[in-house]
C-alpha angles and dihedrals in degrees: 000000000000091000090054103035105022137244096292098071119110111253116189118193108225097180139321092300107028139059134178130216136177118216134166113239141164104245101227138145088264093053093046090048090052091051091047089051089060089061118199091342093091137035132193107228102173158064097033094227090059090049089051092049090054092047089052092051093047091048092050092050092046089053091054092057103038115124113235 
């Protein structure tokens, strides 16, 4: 996150393995692709429209690779 958003972002330690941060972003295909590239190491929690955008992208990709 620091590499992408800089040293001045708030980083809140949740436990030994997890942290939380709040950053302002433009929700775009590039942003969602970057998040997807991080795999299960990151999760969008809010706002809900950004979560829905990610769900839509994941659903579209899943549909492309389903075995019929």
